[in-house]
C-alpha positions in Angstrom: 38.6 106.6 156.7 37.0 109.5 158.5 36.4 109.0 162.4 32.8 110.6 162.0 31.7 108.4 159.1 29.3 106.3 160.9 27.6 109.8 161.7 25.6 109.9 158.4 27.0 111.8 155.0 27.7 115.0 156.9 29.7 113.8 159.5 31.5 111.5 157.2 32.7 114.6 154.9 33.4 116.6 157.8 30.6 119.2 156.9 28.8 118.8 159.9 31.5 119.4 162.3 32.2 123.1 162.5 28.5 123.5 162.6 28.1 121.5 165.4 30.9 123.0 167.4 29.5 126.5 166.8 26.1 125.8 167.3 27.2 124.3 170.8 29.3 127.5 171.8 26.4 129.8 171.0 23.7 127.6 172.5 26.0 127.4 175.8 27.1 131.1 175.8 23.8 132.5 175.2 21.9 130.6 177.6 20.5 132.1 180.9 21.5 129.1 183.1 23.9 126.1 182.5 22.5 123.6 180.1 22.2 120.1 180.9 23.6 117.6 178.1 20.3 116.5 176.8 19.3 120.2 176.3 22.1 120.9 174.4 21.6 117.9 172.1 18.0 119.1 171.9 19.2 122.7 171.0 21.7 121.7 168.4 19.0 119.3 166.6 16.4 122.2 165.7 16.2 123.0 162.6 14.9 126.4 161.5 11.7 126.6 160.0 10.7 123.1 161.2 7.8 122.8 163.7 8.9 119.6 164.8 12.2 118.0 166.2 13.6 115.1 164.1 15.0 112.8 166.6 17.5 111.4 164.0 19.2 115.0 164.3 20.1 114.5 168.1 24.0 114.2 168.3 25.6 111.9 170.9 26.9 114.0 173.6 30.3 112.3 173.5 30.5 113.4 169.8 29.7 117.0 170.5 32.3 117.2 173.1 35.0 115.6 170.8 34.4 117.9 167.7 34.7 120.8 170.3 38.2 119.8 170.9 37.8 120.0 174.8 36.6 123.5 174.9 33.0 122.0 175.9 33.2 120.2 179.3 30.8 118.0 180.9 30.8 118.3 185.1 29.8 115.5 187.4 26.2 117.3 187.4 25.9 116.6 183.7 25.9 120.1 183.1 28.0 122.3 180.3 30.4 124.5 180.4 32.8 126.5 177.9 
């Protein structure tokens, strides 16, 4: 069974993993300042063409860090770096 199966159909198939990792890198590297964990979670949850944020799209921060294979790190101030 896939490690991410409990996170919906896309996670179970593995289809959402590359998107989450790529989106995390883009958001972190293009930010004008270091992002907090919550800011990254919300930035990834945004859907193009939608006017409201769907809370169900917010991904657990530990999962984001995990799928990025250690390339995204949360420091003691809860900010992120690549």
